[in-house]
KOLTI-757867 format. One record per residue: residue in one letter; x, y, z of N, C-alpha, C in turn. Coordinates in Angstrom, 3 decimals, m for minus. Atoms other than C-alpha are relative to their C-alpha. Example, Ala and Ser with C-alpha at 12.3 -4.5 7.8 and 13.67 -1.06 7.14 Angstrom:
BEGIN
resn_nx_ny_nz_cax_cay_caz_cx_cy_cz
A_0.890_m1.190_0.000_12.300_m4.500_7.800_0.900_1.200_0.000 .
S_m0.820_m1.190_m0.060_13.670_m1.060_7.140_m0.770_1.090_0.730 .
//
This chain:
BEGIN
resn_nx_ny_nz_cax_cay_caz_cx_cy_cz
M_0.817_m1.259_0.207_0.097_m0.004_m0.025_0.815_1.318_m0.116 .
A_m0.920_m0.926_0.206_1.608_3.194_m1.160_m0.636_1.038_1.077 .
D_m0.083_m1.002_m1.392_2.220_6.038_1.726_m1.056_0.690_m0.674 .
K_0.527_m0.985_0.463_m0.009_8.846_0.935_0.463_1.006_0.276 .
C_m1.257_m0.670_m0.289_2.212_11.145_2.173_0.969_0.726_m0.769 .
C_m1.534_m0.234_1.105_5.078_10.751_m0.429_m0.895_0.673_m1.262 .
Y_0.545_m0.809_1.181_4.656_12.920_m3.533_m0.114_m1.690_m1.354 .
T_0.041_0.841_1.517_3.919_10.856_m7.406_0.944_0.669_m0.638 .
N_m0.703_m0.211_0.892_5.801_10.650_m9.905_m0.176_1.692_m0.884 .
H_0.436_m1.310_0.437_3.679_13.338_m11.512_m0.173_1.263_0.359 .
T_m0.570_m0.960_m0.975_3.654_15.707_m8.859_1.003_0.644_0.393 .
R_m1.409_m0.306_0.091_7.360_15.590_m8.771_m0.285_0.597_m1.174 .
G_0.547_m0.276_0.577_6.977_16.147_m12.133_m0.206_1.407_m0.434 .
M_0.604_m1.216_m0.717_5.160_19.316_m11.824_0.679_0.543_0.618 .
I_m1.058_m1.065_m0.567_7.115_20.751_m9.445_1.564_0.540_m0.473 .
F_m1.274_m0.428_0.566_10.000_20.507_m11.407_m0.316_0.692_m1.253 .
K_0.321_m0.898_0.981_8.462_21.896_m13.868_m0.339_1.830_m0.060 .
Q_0.283_m1.612_m0.457_6.993_25.059_m12.151_1.593_0.435_0.723 .
F_m1.617_m0.790_m0.325_10.531_25.369_m10.512_0.987_0.811_m0.991 .
T_m1.141_m0.487_0.990_12.271_25.360_m13.869_m0.313_1.719_m0.736 .
R_0.913_m1.118_0.521_9.634_28.144_m15.368_0.212_1.196_1.522 .
F_0.288_m1.272_m0.722_10.065_29.941_m12.111_1.256_0.748_m0.091 .
C_m1.171_m0.446_0.171_13.712_29.945_m12.312_0.553_0.825_m0.986 .
V_m0.226_m0.697_0.965_13.625_30.956_m15.864_m0.299_2.012_0.409 .
I_0.688_m1.239_m0.496_11.481_34.308_m14.807_1.120_0.302_1.062 .
G_m1.297_m1.177_m0.895_14.367_34.909_m12.074_0.932_m0.157_m0.365 .
V_m0.891_m0.499_0.606_17.094_34.579_m14.132_m0.269_1.245_m0.693 .
G_0.217_m1.516_0.580_15.640_37.849_m16.379_m0.077_0.691_1.393 .
N_0.391_m0.576_m0.841_14.535_38.909_m12.747_1.476_0.384_0.635 .
T_m1.177_0.011_m0.548_18.436_38.662_m11.361_0.648_0.586_m0.734 .
V_m0.854_m0.150_1.119_20.221_39.713_m14.405_m1.071_2.182_0.291 .
V_0.616_m1.095_m0.142_17.678_43.298_m14.128_0.635_0.124_1.352 .
D_m0.595_m0.726_m1.032_18.280_43.672_m10.164_1.564_m0.114_0.242 .
L_m1.628_m0.259_m0.080_22.145_42.953_m10.268_0.712_1.438_m0.526 .
G_m0.832_m0.907_1.188_22.864_44.860_m13.396_m0.713_1.533_0.381 .
L_0.928_m1.511_m1.092_20.258_48.112_m11.478_1.081_m0.260_1.037 .
Y_m0.987_m0.453_m1.392_22.406_47.617_m8.275_1.085_m0.209_m0.231 .
L_m1.274_m0.513_0.893_25.741_47.801_m9.824_0.243_1.495_m0.445 .
W_m0.117_m1.575_0.762_24.953_50.895_m11.841_m0.172_0.437_1.195 .
L_m0.120_m1.050_m0.748_23.425_52.631_m9.080_1.176_m0.064_1.302 .
T_m0.392_m0.252_m1.068_25.912_51.851_m6.329_1.682_0.163_m0.613 .
R_m1.200_m0.472_0.434_29.087_52.368_m8.796_0.494_1.275_m0.994 .
E_0.195_m1.386_0.730_27.883_54.970_m10.994_m0.601_0.979_0.822 .
W_0.806_m1.087_m0.169_25.750_57.102_m9.312_0.417_m0.172_1.877 .
H_m0.314_0.039_m1.484_27.255_56.059_m5.227_m0.732_m0.517_0.735 .
W_0.616_0.319_m1.096_24.433_54.978_m3.426_0.201_m0.814_0.521 .
H_m0.130_1.116_m0.929_23.960_53.035_m0.532_0.091_m0.790_m0.681 .
Y_0.642_1.518_0.770_24.053_49.381_m1.349_m1.464_m0.261_0.793 .
A_1.824_0.306_m0.965_20.838_49.261_1.228_m1.426_0.367_m0.700 .
V_1.411_m0.586_1.428_18.841_51.588_m1.058_0.463_m0.480_m1.299 .
A_m0.578_1.100_1.256_20.567_50.337_m4.221_m0.928_m1.078_0.058 .
N_0.832_1.701_0.277_18.822_46.834_m3.388_m1.131_0.450_m0.025 .
V_1.886_m0.628_0.016_15.206_48.115_m2.550_m0.375_0.412_m1.142 .
V_0.705_0.038_1.565_15.321_49.394_m5.973_m0.046_m0.619_m1.120 .
A_0.140_0.248_0.472_16.462_47.732_m7.532_m0.719_m1.212_m0.037 .
F_1.312_1.093_0.014_14.439_44.512_m6.169_m1.087_0.560_m0.708 .
V_1.132_m0.177_0.044_11.545_46.298_m6.611_m0.154_0.723_m1.978 .
V_0.242_0.166_1.316_12.134_47.264_m10.412_0.258_m1.583_m0.648 .
A_m0.107_1.762_0.476_13.206_43.580_m11.213_m1.460_m0.935_0.087 .
N_0.886_1.080_m0.359_10.307_42.051_m9.535_m1.479_1.142_m0.470 .
A_1.123_m0.109_0.306_7.441_44.048_m11.610_m0.714_m0.412_m0.470 .
G_0.978_1.172_0.763_6.631_41.779_m14.058_0.063_m0.973_0.371 .
S_m0.302_1.089_m0.757_7.288_38.935_m11.890_m1.601_m0.931_0.453 .
F_1.407_0.469_m0.221_3.575_38.598_m10.652_m0.764_m0.559_m1.336 .
W_0.589_0.487_1.731_2.242_38.532_m14.253_0.441_m1.172_m0.157 .
L_m0.623_0.675_0.224_4.904_36.151_m15.178_m0.606_m1.540_0.443 .
N_0.590_1.144_m1.004_4.443_33.620_m12.442_m1.300_m0.721_0.097 .
R_1.272_0.298_m0.496_0.859_33.745_m12.122_m0.257_m0.649_m1.396 .
H_0.305_1.015_1.816_0.110_32.896_m16.250_0.806_m1.203_m0.178 .
W_m0.676_1.358_0.393_2.741_30.983_m16.698_1.288_m1.189_1.109 .
T_m0.509_0.349_m1.195_4.781_29.644_m13.732_m1.341_m1.055_0.966 .
F_0.746_0.801_m1.424_1.879_28.166_m11.383_m1.600_0.218_m0.690 .
A_1.246_0.308_0.811_m1.010_28.663_m14.162_m1.341_0.343_0.887 .
A_0.915_m0.444_m0.730_m3.211_30.363_m11.744_m0.719_1.198_m0.187 .
T_1.062_m1.250_0.211_m5.665_32.577_m13.470_m1.513_0.278_0.340 .
S_1.305_0.092_m0.038_m8.490_31.389_m12.064_m0.787_0.500_1.820 .
G_m0.142_m0.453_m1.131_m7.831_32.786_m8.741_m0.098_1.462_0.282 .
H_0.396_m0.819_m0.006_m8.744_35.993_m7.410_1.760_0.945_m0.082 .
G_m1.620_m1.130_0.475_m5.488_38.606_m8.737_0.588_0.029_1.045 .
Y_m0.945_m0.729_m1.234_m5.677_40.956_m6.103_0.570_m0.658_1.284 .
R_m0.665_1.186_m1.224_m5.625_38.273_m3.395_1.461_m0.411_m0.446 .
Q_m1.267_1.005_0.500_m2.996_36.512_m5.323_1.074_1.085_0.287 .
Y_m1.373_m0.964_0.708_m0.775_39.836_m6.277_m0.150_0.781_1.939 .
R_m0.582_m0.509_m1.525_m1.144_40.769_m1.922_0.980_m0.709_0.435 .
R_m0.847_0.931_m0.672_0.398_37.639_m1.159_1.103_m0.374_m0.470 .
F_m1.432_0.331_0.792_2.959_37.707_m3.564_0.994_1.467_0.288 .
L_m0.885_m1.412_m0.450_3.831_41.430_m2.771_0.400_m0.735_1.747 .
M_m0.120_m0.075_m1.455_4.024_40.157_0.858_1.463_m1.158_0.034 .
V_m1.064_1.158_0.106_6.360_37.066_0.037_0.670_0.149_m0.863 .
S_m1.445_m1.047_0.797_8.634_39.414_m2.193_0.715_0.293_0.909 .
I_m0.508_m0.898_m1.185_9.009_42.047_0.614_0.511_m0.965_1.231 .
L_m0.463_0.770_m0.735_9.812_38.879_2.835_1.396_m0.964_m0.407 .
A_m1.160_0.537_0.649_12.498_37.800_0.265_0.748_1.298_0.074 .
L_m0.675_m1.567_m0.075_13.691_41.680_0.306_0.475_m0.217_0.752 .
L_m0.741_m0.477_m1.578_14.622_41.458_3.644_0.988_m1.265_0.355 .
L_m0.631_1.466_m0.434_15.875_37.819_3.913_1.767_0.868_m1.111 .
V_m1.471_m0.492_0.579_18.506_39.467_0.867_0.632_1.082_0.302 .
E_0.041_m0.777_m0.655_18.483_42.560_2.828_1.093_m0.492_1.377 .
A_m0.312_0.498_m1.021_19.525_40.800_5.796_1.387_m0.569_m0.041 .
T_m0.799_0.378_0.181_22.236_38.954_4.045_0.861_1.004_m0.636 .
L_m1.208_m1.097_0.422_24.034_41.656_2.472_0.137_0.787_1.193 .
V_m0.958_m0.865_m0.995_24.365_44.080_5.919_0.694_m1.450_0.773 .
I_m0.925_0.739_m0.319_25.298_40.432_7.719_1.181_m0.214_m0.908 .
G_m1.397_0.077_0.745_28.214_39.646_4.828_0.794_1.250_m0.179 .
V_m1.228_m1.463_m0.016_29.411_43.504_4.367_0.669_0.354_1.756 .
Q_m0.346_m0.755_m1.607_29.321_44.748_8.073_0.030_m1.096_1.015 .
W_m0.552_1.276_m0.914_29.664_41.354_10.251_0.765_m0.876_m0.280 .
L_m0.960_1.062_0.255_31.680_39.028_8.011_0.824_0.813_m0.873 .
G_m0.836_m0.669_0.889_33.547_41.551_5.739_0.024_m0.338_m1.353 .
V_0.263_0.525_0.688_32.731_40.119_3.084_m0.556_0.939_m1.441 .
S_0.834_m0.777_0.760_31.627_41.590_m0.537_m1.048_0.157_m0.418 .
D_1.172_m0.201_0.039_28.553_43.129_m1.210_m0.517_m0.734_m1.454 .
V_0.866_0.854_1.268_28.217_41.016_m4.452_m0.074_m0.849_0.699 .
L_0.429_1.553_m0.532_28.928_38.074_m3.083_m1.192_m0.111_1.653 .
S_0.884_m0.161_m1.263_26.807_38.650_0.216_m1.471_0.351_m0.973 .
K_1.135_m0.268_0.799_24.188_39.923_m2.795_m0.299_m1.505_m0.355 .
G_0.119_1.070_1.060_24.514_36.561_m4.802_m0.483_m1.056_1.347 .
V_0.663_0.855_m1.123_23.884_34.310_m0.947_m1.543_0.264_0.055 .
G_1.628_0.646_m0.554_20.907_35.729_m0.363_m0.867_0.422_m1.339 .
I_0.790_0.507_0.796_19.362_35.496_m3.678_m0.237_m1.013_m0.190 .
G_0.279_1.339_0.324_19.960_31.897_m3.767_m0.791_m0.192_1.307 .
L_0.603_0.399_m1.538_18.588_31.896_m0.323_m1.915_0.452_m0.573 .
S_1.710_m0.937_m0.006_15.128_33.949_m1.071_m0.323_m0.750_m1.309 .
I_0.146_0.942_1.361_15.117_31.694_m4.825_m1.308_m1.041_0.563 .
V_0.283_1.076_m0.282_14.150_28.709_m2.914_m1.375_0.465_0.906 .
F_1.437_m0.198_m1.326_11.605_30.206_m0.065_m0.821_0.745_m0.714 .
S_0.901_m1.058_0.962_10.330_32.902_m3.138_m1.254_m1.376_0.008 .
F_0.668_0.966_0.632_9.235_29.366_m4.782_m1.061_m0.627_0.721 .
F_1.073_0.585_m0.507_7.544_27.426_m2.263_m0.591_0.801_0.588 .
A_0.803_m0.721_m0.646_5.726_30.224_m0.667_m0.837_0.624_m0.904 .
H_0.710_m0.576_1.426_4.798_31.424_m4.058_m1.280_m1.354_m0.133 .
R_0.754_1.307_0.891_3.412_27.726_m4.846_m0.821_m1.047_1.194 .
R_0.855_0.205_m1.166_1.866_27.054_m1.300_m1.206_0.864_0.056 .
W_1.086_m0.851_m0.723_0.283_30.070_m0.488_m0.491_1.228_m0.763 .
S_0.371_m0.806_1.272_0.362_33.053_m3.354_m0.984_m0.500_m0.693 .
F_1.050_0.041_1.283_m1.024_31.214_m5.966_m0.707_m1.217_0.212 .
R_0.292_1.339_m0.238_m2.185_28.046_m4.241_m2.078_m0.028_m0.523 .
S_1.129_m0.160_0.271_m5.794_27.106_m5.572_m1.287_0.700_0.797 .
A_0.750_m0.901_m1.367_m8.517_28.714_m3.660_m1.228_m0.675_0.586 .
//
């Protein structure tokens, strides 16, 4: 008798497909995020924490629509509710990256780019599962 708590091959395949799509969107967001961050900090000499918030907001602009329609195919739900949840998860992910930046730069003395990269990696895993389980879950 199969254990009901375990994922089926179909479910694992669906999660892999969603995660792949989520990562494709994330690569685009990361390029925009990091590119804008570097431009703001290197060319305009903005403080890294402020530049991080601005870069994150700009990069995240199309993410909701793309993930709603392509990654999770969650167009039958309430868009406004989904967006509120998406925004909350995104803000938590931003705080995770921000904390990683501060810890890396101020406490550990490593470069801001390395710290941001670690934060981005952590936020990808957190965001995928939070969006899958909460932002875009079936109503």
